KELUMKOL-836262 format. One record per residue: residue in one letter; x, y, z negated of N, C-alpha, C in turn. Coordinates in steps of 0.02 Angstrom, whole numbers, plus 50000, padded with zeros to 5 digits. Each point is the difference from the previous one (the first is absolute). Last residue first. Layout:
N
AXYZXYZXYZ...
This chain:
629
X515175036851657500395005850021500645000749961X498534982849939500264998750068500435005950024X498885002249794500544995149994500324998550068X498115014049992500595003449972500584995349992X497954991150072500295004250051500625003749976X498774987049845500344995750049500335004150055X498675011349840500624997549970500394995650048X497875007750065500495005449999500664998049970X498224984849996500245000850069500515005650004X498954996749794500444994350014500295000550071X498415015949932500635001049964500494994450015X497844998050090500355005650031500675001349967X498564983649908500284997750064500395005650034X498875005649802500544995349985500334997550064X498115013850018500575003849977500604995549986X497974989650058500265003750057500625004049980X498834988749831500364995250042500305003550061X498665013049857500604997849965500424995350043X497885007150076500495005350007500654998049965X498184985349980500245000250069500545005350009X498644993849797500714998850004500285000250071X497695004549911500144992950011500744998550008X499185022749963499684995649950500234992850007X500715017050155500315000749935499724995049950X499095000950217500704998050006500375000649934X497725007150016500064992850005500734997850002X498975021949879500364998350061500134992550002X498955014149823499594995350038500334998250067X501015015149844499804994449957499574995050037X500675019750109500584995849990499834994049956X498335015850033500154996650063500604995449993X499425013449816499514994650010500124996250065X501365018749954500154994649954499514994350007X499615019350125500594996550026500194994249954X498285014049930499774995950057500594996150029X500485015449831499624994449972499764995350056X501075019850064500484995449970499654993949969X498665017150088500374996850055500504994849972X498795013749849499584994850028500344996350057X501135018349908499954994749950499574994250025X500175019450132500634996350000499994994249950X498145014450008500044996250062500644995950003X499705014749819499564994149995500034995850063X501175020350001500324995349954499584993649992X499115017650130500584997150034500344994849955X498245012549909499744995450050500574996550037X500595016749847499734994149965499744994950050X500755020850081500574996049977499764993649966X498375015650067500314996950059500594995549979X498925012749832499574994650024500314996450060X501085019149917500074994449953499584994050020X499785019850123500654996950014500124994049953X498075012849962499944996350063500654996550018X499985014249812499634993849986499924995850063X501045021250021500414995649960499654993349987X498825017250112500534997250043500434995049961X498365011949880499694995350046500534996650044X500705017249856499824993949962499694994850045X500475020950094500634996349986499854993649962X498215014750040500214996750062500644996049990X499205012949820499554994450012500194996250064X501195019749949500174994749952499564993850011X499545019550127500624996850022500214994349954X498135013049940499834995850058500624996450026X500285015749829499674993949974499814995450058X500945020850059500494996049963499704993549975X498655016450111500414996250046500504995549963X497735006149870500525003850035500404995450045X497454992849944500595002249964500495003850044X497834989750074499905004649944500635003049972X499744984150195499415004350002499995005249946X501754983250026499975003950062499425004950000X500284984549821500475005749996499985004250063X498704980149991499745005049953500445006249999X500684981250127499425003350031499735005549955X501734986649915500265004350054499425003750034X499514983749836500305006049969500245005050053X499204979150074499455004049973500265006449969X501594984650076499655003250057499425004349975X501174987249841500425005550024499665003550059X498944980949912499975005549952500415006050024X500114980350128499335003050006499935005949952X501984987449986499975003850063499335003450009X500284985649817500375006249990500015004350063X499044978650012499585004349958500345006749988X501224983650112499465002550043499535004649961X501694988849880500275005450042499485002850047X499374981749866500155005849958500285005850041X499604979350106499375003449984500125006149957X501864986350050499765003450059499365003849987X500884986649827500445005750013499775004050061X498864980049946499855005249951500445006250013X500374980750132499355003050016499845005849953X501934987449958500095004050061499345003450019X499984984949821500325006349982500115004550061X499134978250028499505004449970500315006749981X501464983550080499545002050054499475004849974X501464990549842500365004850042499555002450058X499204983049855500045006549965500345005250044X499904977850078499335003050000500025006949968X501994987649995499845001950069499325003450003X500684991149794500405005850016499845002550071X499034980049923499695005749967500375006450018X500834978950069499465002450042499645006049970X502424988149976499575004449959499465002850046X501854977849992499605004550042499505003949956X502434990949913499314997950008499625005250041X502315002449925499884997250067499294997550010X500835009449791500135005050052499804997450069X499844985849810499495005349997500115005150055X501594982649974499374997450026499475005550001X502055005149901500094999150073499354997650031X500145002349763499935006450034500064999350076X499414984449786500244998950069499895006350041X499314995349766500665002950007500294999250071X497874991049930499965007149984500665003550010X499824976250025499675003750055499985007449988X500894986049829500424999650061499695004150056X498794998149799500605004049989500445000050062X498064986450001499835007250001500625004349993X500224976649979499875001850069499845007550006X500274990849784500645000350035499915002150073X498054996849877500365005749972500695000750033X498654981550053499765006150033500335006249971X500554979049904500195000150070499785006550034X499424996849769500725000250010500185000750074X497705010249897500284993550016500745000550018X498695019149955500004996249937500284993050011X499615016450175500665000149970500024996649931X498504998250231499895000149927500684999449966X499215009550254500454995649962499885000949925X498955013150176499654993749985500434995149961X500755021550084499505001249948499624993749981X501614999450177500335001349936499495001049944X499174997450219500304993749976500345001149932X499145018650113499454995849975500274993549971X501545014250106499785002949937499424996049970X500774993650212500524998649950499805002849932X498635004850185499934992949980500514998249947X500145021850091499384999149961499904992849977X501895004650142500065002649931499354999449960X500664982450198499795007049994500045002249927X500464977350080500385004450044499815007349997X499924972749901499795006649976500425005050038X499224972550050500495005449994499665006249970X499844970250034499685006550005500545005449991X499584971150040500455005749994499635006450014X499374973949896499915004650056500435006149986X499784971749917500105007149986499875004050064X499774973749865499885004150060500085007349981X501384982549852499315002050015499965003950064X501744980449921500005007050020499295002150017X500874980349816499815001350070500035007550013X500414990349784500554998350045499845001650073X498615002249792500315005950029500564998550048X497894982549954500435004249959500295005750039X498314982250055500694997950010500495004349960X497605003450017500194995349948500724997650008X498985014250161500135003749938500234995449944X499304991150209500665002950004500175003849936X497874990550019500504994650000500705002850001X498145014950018500104997449931500534994549998X500265018050194499504995149982500124997649929X500715024850099500234993249985499424995549982X499865023850043500014996150062500234992849988X499935017249831499334997650014499994995750063X501975011549924499874993949962499314997150017X501745016850115499294998450007499864993449965X501965021749997499854992949996499254999050003X501605020350102499454998349955499864992650003X502035018550059499814993150014499484997949949X501015024750104499674996349946499834993050025X501615024150056499734993750024499744995949940X500475027350062500054995049947499654993750024X501295020550150499374997549973500164994949945X501735011950116499445003950023499334997849973X502594994249982499545001449944499405004250021X502074985050094499425002950034499465001449948X502114991449935500205002150067499425003050040X499724991149778500435005949996500215002450069X497694987349925500644998550032500425006450004X497994990049838500195006250033500704999050028X497784984149890500675000950029500075007050028X498404982749825500055006550033500735001150021X498134978449920500675002850005500005006450041X498144986449833500125002350068500665003750002X498854989949803500644997550028500075001550074X498255008049847499844993850036500614996950034X500115020949879499704995349953499854993250032X501905013450122499435002549964499714994449956X502655005050087499404995950009499435003249960X502595008550119499574998549943499404995850020X501845005950144500125005249950499574998949938X500974980350170499425004449985500185005249947X502014991950151499554996849952499405004549988X502034996650200499515004349967499544995849955X502584997050093499384996349992499515004349961X502185007650052499964994850051499374995849994X501265025849928499504995049985499944995150058X501455019949994500274993449983499484994749987X499595024050058500504997550046500194992749988X498375012749867499815001050070500494996650048X500424999549767499374996550013499815000550073X501845012449918500154993050013499384995950015X499795022749934500294999650067500164992750019X499245003949783499465001550048500254999750072X501594997549828499574994150003499435001250050X501465017849955500364994750037499574993850007X499165017849871500015001850071500364994750042X500004997449766499334999150026499975001750075X502005003849883499894992850007499314998650029X500535022349950500424997750055499904992550013X498935009849815499695002450062500394997650061X500914995349788499404996050012499665002150065X501865012349927500214993350021499404995650015X499625021549911500255000550069500214993250026X499355001349776499425001250043500225000550073X501674998149837499644993650008499395000850044X501235019549949500414995450041499644993350011X499015016449859499975002150070500404995250045X500094996449767499334998650025499945001950074X502005005449890499944992750007499314998150029X500405022649946500394998150059499954992550012X498995009249807499625001750060500384998050064X500514985949777500035007050021499585001150064X499634981749792500285000750068499975007350020X499094992249795500664996849999500335000050069X498005015649852500224996350061500704997349992X498105004749812500675002350017500244996150061X497495006849870500404995550042500675003250017X498265002649781500325003650054500454995250039X497764992349864500715001149992500285003550061X497445002049900500424996650049500735001849988X498024998949809500375004650044500464996050046X497704989649907500685001449977500365004550050X497314999949958500524997050041500685002049974X497754997749845500385004850041500574996550037X497724987149940500615002049967500395004850044X497924988350051499945006949976500645002449966X499764977750083499925004550057499995007349978X500114980649851500645002750023499935004950057X498154988349911500225005149953500665003250023X498414991050189500264997149939500255005549955X498024999650200500655002449979500204996649935X498364988250189500025005249949500705002049981X498804990550231500524998249952500065005649950X498554998550200499724998049936500524998149949X500205009150231499874992850000499764997549932X500625022750033499444998750044499814992650001X501905006749880499415002549967499384998750042X502094994750089499834995549946499375002249964X500855014050168499734993950029499814995049946X501055020049936499325001350022499694993850030X502244998749940499585000449940499285001450018X501575000150172499914993249975499565000049938X500605020750093499524996650043499894992949976X501645012449888499345002949989499484996450040X502274994150026499734997849936499305002549988X501665002250192499314997750007499724997549934X502305007550050499565005650018499264998150001X502654992949900499324997550013499555005950012X502695000150056499505001549948499324997550021X502534990450068499425003750025499495000849945X502684998249951499414995950016499415004350021X502395010750047499684996949943499404995850020X501715013250132499355003049985499664997149940X502214992350069500015007250008499345003349979X500354976149997500495002949955500005007650004X498604987950145499774998949931500485003249951X500625000150225499435004549989499734999449930X501704985250068500275006849991499435005049988X499404977950047500355000349935500265007049986X499004995950211499514999849946500325000449931X501414998550190499645006549999499495000149944X501154979950042500445005049969499675006849995X498834982850112500074998349929500445005249964X499775002050233499385001749966500044998649926X501814993750138499965007349994499375002249963X500274977150048500485002149950499985007649990X498654990950169499764997849935500475002249945X500645004050223499445004349981499744998149930X501684986550096500275006649981499445004749978X499354979050083500354999249936500285006649976X499044999350213499484999349949500314999349931X501455000450183499695006649991499464999849947X501024979750058500475004249965499715007049989X498744984950128500014997849930500485004449960X499915003250231499405002749968499974998049927X501754991250129500085007249991499405003149965X499894977150057500495001149947500115007549987X498594993750179499694998249936500485001249942X500815003050218499535005349982499664998749934X501404983350086500395005849980499555005849980X498994980550088500294998749933500405006049976X499145000950217499455000349952500264998949930X501524997750176499815007049992499445000749949X500704978450061500505003349959499835007349987X498604987750144499944997449932500515003449954X500135004950229499405002949971499914997849928X501764990750124500145007049984499395003549970X499914977550082500285000549933500155007249981X498234988650173500485005549996500255000749929X498364983450052500614998850039500525005449992X497805000349895500334993949978500654998750036X498635018750056500235000849931500374993849977X498984999350211500575004750001500285000849930X498054987250025500594996450026500615004550001X497945009649938500224995349949500634996250022X498945013950156500375004049950500234995649942X498684989850166500645002050028500415004149950X497794993649942500444994150004500695001950025X498355016850000500194998249931500484994149999X499085006750207500505004749976500234998549929X498254987050091500634998750036500555004649974X497875003849917500264993749973500654998150034X498805018750078500355001449938500274993749967X498744997550197500605003950015500405001549936X497904989349979500514995550029500645003750016X498145012249920500264995649948500544995550026X498865013950152500455003949958500304995749945X499304987050222499675004449952500515003849959X500324990950260500104998349930499645005049955X500155002050239499444995949978500094997649928X501665012350124499465004549979499374996249980X501994988850085500065002449931499445004549978X499684979750178500305006650002500005003049929X500124973450044499515005449993500355006850000X500794975850024500205005850040499465005350001X500074979749866499584999750060500135005950046X501124998249792500174993850035499594999250064X499555018149852500615001150039500214993850038X498164998549853499845004250057500615001250044X500294988049800499604996150047499835004150062X501125010749823500444995250033499624995950052X498775014649863500405003750048500464995450039X498774990649825499555001950056500395003850053X501144994749803499884993950039499545001650060X500415017349846500614998450037499904993850044X498235006849855500085004750056500624998350041X498724980149867500325006349985500125004250062X499094977049977499505005349999500315006949986X501314979850003499705000850067499485005650003X502065001149823499364996550008499725001150070X502585004449994499515000149947499374996250017X502215004150119499415003950020499465000149946X502094987549973500135007150008499375004050012X499764976649877500595002150038500045007550005X498384986949871499795002650065500595002850040X499234981649784500525004450026499835002150071X498764984349863499775007050000500535004850026X500364976249968499565001150057499765007350004X502414989849899499325002049981499585001850060X501954982350038499975006949977499285002049985X501724976550012499355002850019499925006949968X502384988150067499565001749945499355002950027X501274985750176500285002849939499465001549949X500014988850227499925007350000500285003249938X499804976250066500645003250011499975007649993X498054986949975500464997549950500685003450006X498275004450156499875003449936500494997749946X500894998550249499404997749966499925003849934X501255008350232500094997649932499334998149970X500664998950263499685004449952500084997049930X501554997650237499584996849949499745005049950X500555004550261500305001349935499564996949946X500194999650266499704995749950500365001049934X500725013350182499274999850007499684996149943X502305015350014499794993149990499244999750002X501165020750008500074996450063499774992849996X500075014749810499455001850044500034996450066X501704997849835499414996349981499415001650045X502055011750022500064993150025499384996049984X500255022449920499814999750070500044993050028X499545009349747500474995750036499774999450073X498735012849842500685002449992500504996150044X497664994849998500035007250010500725002649998X499434977349957499945001550071500055007450014X499994991349778500664999550033499955001650074X498334999649809500095005550047500674999750035X498074985049850500664999450028500085005550053X498405000149772500024999550073500724999650023X498334997149764500675000250027499974999050075X498055012149848500264993350014500695000950031X498965018549897499434995450000500234992850010X501825016149889499545000550056499434995149995X501815014449819499774993750029499495001150055X502085016749931499284999349988499764993550032X502555002949909499575001950056499284998749983X501904994349858499845007149998499565002350057X501364977950041499895002949933499885007550005X499314985750213500625001549965499845003149932X498414994050175500074995649942500645001249962X499355010950208499625002849943500034995649939X500954993850212500425004949966499655003049940X498944985350153500374996549947500445004849962X497935011750111500484995150024500334996649941X498405019050010499684993449997500464994550024X500595023649998499764998649932499614993549995X500865007550211500564999949953499784997949930X498415003650172500344993650008500584999449951X498845020350002499544994749979500344993250006X501165018850079499984999949928499544994649973X500115003250234500654997749975499994999549924X498115009250102500044992950015500664997149974X499655023249986499604996449950500034992550011X501105013250161500325000749934499614996249946X499125001150219500594995749998500335000349932X498215014750036499774993049997500594995249996X500505022550031499754998949932499734992949992X500655007150213500594998949958499804998849927X498305005650148500244993350014500634998549961X499105021649978499514995149975500234992950013X501275019150081500084998549928499524994749975X500455011050227500044992849988500014998149926X499895023050077499474996450037499994992649981X501625015949914499345002249978499434996450035X502294986649978499885007050015499285001749979X501974977950010499535003949959499955007250026X501404979750067499425002050040499505004349964X502024992049896500225002550065499425002350044X499764989249782500095007249999500225002950066X499774976549963499345003350005500085007650003X501934987349964499764999050069499325003250010X500924999849785500355004950042499794999350073X499154984449848499715006649987500345005350043X500854978250009499345000350032499685006849989X502034995849891500115000550072499335000550037X499954996349768500235006850014500115001050075X499454978449926499425004549992500205007150016X501694983949995499594999350060499395004549997X501404999349812500365003050056499574999750063X499194989349808499975007349993500355003550058X500124976449990499315002250013499945007549996X502094989749947499854999550071499305002650016X501155010349782499984993250028499755000250072X501425020049871499334997650015500034993050028X501715013449825499954997150067499314997150010X500745021349838499854992950001499914997650072X500395023149925500584996150020499874992550002X498285016349944500555000849953500604995650018X498075000850138499854996749937500605000349953X499195018250206500284993449986499824997349932X499545021850117499474995049998500254993249978X501445019150027499515001749948499454994849994X501674998350167500294998749934499515001549945X498854993650227500575004349984500264998349931X498434987750212500155000849928500625004149991X498345002850214500574995949976500165001649927X497475003950072500655002850019500564995549975X497584997649962500294996350056500665002850023X498695009649819500034992849986500344996050055X499645023750021500424998949941500104992549989X498525006550168500695001350019500484998849942X497684998649961500244994350038500725001050023X498955017949889500084994349954500264993950036X499485018950132500595001249958500124994249952X498064999650135500604999050041500635000949958X497945004649895500054992950016500644998550040X499485022549953500194996549939500084992550013X499235013550178500705001549984500224996349937X497734998550064500434996450048500735001149983X498445012249876499984992949982500444996050047X499795022850048500354999149937500014992649980X498785007350196500734999650008500374998749935X497504990750048500305006449982500764999550001X498784983150161500045001249929500275006949986X498574991150219500655002449977499985001149925X498124996850159500484994750015500715002149983X497805011549968500555003050039500514994950021X498164993249867499715003150060500555003050044X500634990749793499784994750046499705002950063X500635014949830500604996750027499814994650050X498295011249880500305004350051500614996750033X498554991949811499954997050067500315004250055X499905002849749499445002950037499924997250070X501814993349857499374998149968499405002650039X502195006050071499884992850011499324998049971X500725021849967499904999250072499884992650017X500575005849780499305001750014499854999450075X502214997349918499584994149989499275001350016X501505018150012500164995250052499584993749993X499815016149832499705002550062500134995150057X501044995649794499284998749997499655002350063X502285004949976499914992950012499264998049997X500545022149946500164998850071499904992750018X499775006749774499425001850042500134998850074X501744996949841499514994649997499405001650045X502295011050075499674999349935499464994750004X502495003250138499285001050002499714999349930X502445001950150499735000749933499265001750004X501404985150188499805006849981499725000149929X501924983050094499285000249988499815007049980X502254984650117499695006049973499244999449995X502184984150017499284998850008499625006049971X502364999949999499904995650057499264999150016X500735012349809500095003850061499914995850062X498814996849759500554997150038500055003850066X498474997749757500345005150041500604996750032X497664995349834500464996950048500285005350046X498665000349774500305005250043500524997150048X498594992449793500594996850030500375005050044X498025008249903500464997949948500644996850028X498685011550185499845000949929500554997649954X499814998550250500065007049979499895001149926X500084977650111500325004550049500125007049972X498974983049864500614997150027500355005050046X497905005349904500555000549951500644996950027X498044998650135500205007049991500605000549953X499024978950027500365002050061500245007249994X498664991849827500664996749999500415002150061X497785007549986500425003549951500694996949997X498394989550135500205006450028500465003949953X499054979649925500504998850052500255006550031X498245001449841500644998149970500554998550051X497835005350088500305005649965500654998049965X498684983250114500315004850045500365005649963X499764975449887499575005250026500385005050041X500654978249894499995005549952499565005750023X499674973150055500335006150024499945005549947X500054973649930499565005050030500405006150021X500854980249883500004999650072499585005550032X500264995949758500595003050030500005000050075X497614999649879500654997349981500575003350035X497415001249998500425005649977500684997649977X498244986750108500064999649927500485005249972X500075001250245499754993849971500154999949925X499815024350103500304993850023499704994049966X500405028749983499484995550023500324993750028X501075021049908499914994149957499464995350022X499805026050064500594995749996499844994149955X498815023050150499974994549954500664996349999X499375018550146500305002049937499984994549947X499024998150220500725000450008500355002049935X497634999150008500274993350008500765000250006X498875020649991499934996449936500314993150006X499915013250195500475002849952499984996249934X498454994350168500674998050020500525002449949X497735006649965500094992849996500714997850015X498685022049956500724998949998500154992549997X497935019950058500174993049989500754999150006X498505022249917500384997250055500204992949984X498825016049857499604995350037500374996750058X501015016749857499794994449957499614994750039X501935015950114499305000149979499834993949958X502205013750077499864993549969499295000149972X501195018850102499654995650048499844993249972X501245017649885499335002850014499614995750050X502304994249936499524999349944499305002550017X501594989850194500015006049957499464999649947X501114977850100499455004450016500035006149954X501514981949978500115002550067499465004950022X500004987649793500445005849996500145003050068X498764979649954499605006050011500425006449992X500854977649960500025002150069499545005950015X500114990349777500645002850021499985002750071X497765000249851500474994850022500615003250034X498635013949811499944997850070500524994650015X498855004849754500605001450039499924997450072X498325008949788500094994750051500585002050045X499885008349739499755001450068500124994150046X499555000249728500534998850048499735001150071X498985013549789499964993450032500544999350053X500395016249783499564999450058500004992950028X500525013449754500224994450042499494999050056X499785015649816500435002750053500254994550047X498654995349803499605003850049500425002650059X500584976949860500035007349992499625003550056X499134975649938500635002850025500005007649990X498634981849842499965004250059500695002750019X499204976649872500365006349989500005004050064X499044977049936499615005850023500335006649987X500774976549960499725003749943499645006350022X501004985050162499704995649950499645003949945X501225011250172499414996850028499644995849947X502045010549943499505005150015499354996950025X501844985849967499715002249936499475005350011X501194992850188499584994549975499685001849933X501545015150096499365000150035499554994149980X502195001849901499635006349990499314999650031X501534982350035499734999949932499575006249988X501174999050202499474994949999499674999649932X501865014750026499415002250037499434994949996X501865004649805499964996050062499335001350034X500785020049853499974992949987499924996450067X500945026349902499644995650047500044992749978X499275012349826500095000150072500715001850018X498624988649788500575004450012500174999750074X497844992949814500315000150066500585005050003X498474996349812500644996449999500355000150068X497835010049966500495003549958500684996750003X498174989950112500205006250034500535003849959X499054980749905500424998250057500255006250036X498455002449824500674998249975500474998350057X497785004250057500315006149976500704998749973X498714981550066500225003950059500335006449978X499064986849831500584996650029500275003950060X498035007649900500575001249956500634996950028X497984995850112500195007150008500615001749956X499084978649976500335000650065500235007250012X498734995649808500674996949994500395000650066X497775007449999500425004449959500704997349992X498444986750111500165005850041500445004949961X499204981049887500494998150051500205005950043X498285003149843500644999249966500554998150049X497835001350082500235006749982500684999649966X498904980050053500255003250060500285007049985X498954988249825500644996950018500305003250062X497865006849930500515002449953500694997150017X498154992550123500135006950016500555002949956X499234978349954500395000150062500195007150021X498574997049815500684997749984500455000150062X497735005150027500345005449965500724998149982X498634983850102500155005350047500375005749967X499234982349865500554997650043500205005450050X498135004249861500625000049961500594997850042X497884999250098500225006949993500645000549959X498974978950023500275002250065500265007149996X498914990749809500684997150012500305002150067X498295017249893499944993050018500714997150010X499415021349836500204997750066499874992550009X499695013549796499414999550043500174997450070X501695004049835499584994549976499394999050044X501475018050044500324993650017499584994149978X499285021749944499924998850071500314993350021X500265006949777499304998350012499874998650073X502135007449933499894993149978499284997950014X500585022250042500334995750048499884992749982X499205016249853499615000150061500304995450053X501175003149799499404995949989499564999850063
């Protein structure tokens, strides 16, 4: 009655406000009930985008043990020791060099970037492809060595010294030698007879190879690109299966020496030219704004090679390695054979795992539920009441009778372990194309190269860099991305703790990363180095304190006690002093070895591949001398 009396005394505005307040309260309660029901119905892991969109929409808090994603350093900062990577230091060149996908409308004509080109070059020579030919030896280098060599170009040291890093020069000369060497049986087309244009092209390439060396490679590279550019824009490009060109050009003067002697050679008109070709076709060098086209333009003006940028050098190497892969049939066959062997190993591992699980189930029985109590407690905490059946006594469990013997289970377990070891070994030797080990919630790709597992490479997508017009084009375009790395154990641990395992993608990524023992062993542990240095200080201080105590005891015994006790105190003092001398000597040796390791890690000749090229040339010269003798 009191409530009715108050409502009757309300003005119409107050009644409307009270009704609105009541409606909002009911909506909030309904929303809270809906969110509670949604949380109860969730079964993890679920799709990452759905998980985080629902959390954001309904205000669901993340778990307390989930940390914030750490900021990952750009790839080229791996050349700087971790303790020297200051937050206030400017990394403009490094950041720009770590970008990829910058170009006109982010289409197919844009450059892939310095880091993707560098990774392709590494995988061709020492990684997944593993180009190995005794005629064209290449030293075994890692990714950091190639990055160090590129850093000399990025920092301007190569231009100031008027000399490219030896490793880059050697790779360029080797690739050109492979392409300009006489065709062998392995390079052939399976016995197919080449036409006149292909034969003449091969002769011209071999002629270029006669003048190739470490000094003339830039001009030979220009001649090679020029030949390929003309080849892909000639009438020969109109053959079935060939890539179309911008327009049809008559190149008979290049192949026919008689046509060159004729001064007034009639030029074909547009009507006689044949089929009109797409205008967006860029032949061999690509877009005029691309790195390969810029390098070709510089080389045409006889620009010295040290004036080329790092992007242009890697674009040339990428184009040359692509040509080698397309021409060398032995490489293609080797990649196919490795893929087939790896598939067989994967198939055998899957069959062994399936048989092992069946035998384990037959020997040990179904897995017993161990989380019934915690599930019941969770339901009670969520407000779910007990039913009548919950209080009913549990039925007695049936006794399990194994249908597989212990010997059968041990045999299947041994077979599975053997198949797993064979697959792991095959991954390192037979893999020909590295795929991402996983993706996070934002579809950033994570790579760990089996041939150089010293760091975790991350390709982060930059959706914010896209314009609204480009975003409306859909997912067919390539978004702008940047390359980063995880190279230290503390950063790796922070990254693992930031992965939300409730999401499908990040749960799979966490499981893969958590089981990568090789990567964990090779990551730089700066905490271990700091701890060891502090431990040496503590050990020395402890022994010095013991020496002082022994000296004090010796002085006391000399004044008051018998000769025997004084002798014991003197012996203790001598023993502790000898122990201190040995400890100081051991610490000095340990610090010497650490200093030697740091000096080797900062040796210019080792970092940039100079020592590798020198050793390779020395071994090659020694082999030639032994052959002559």
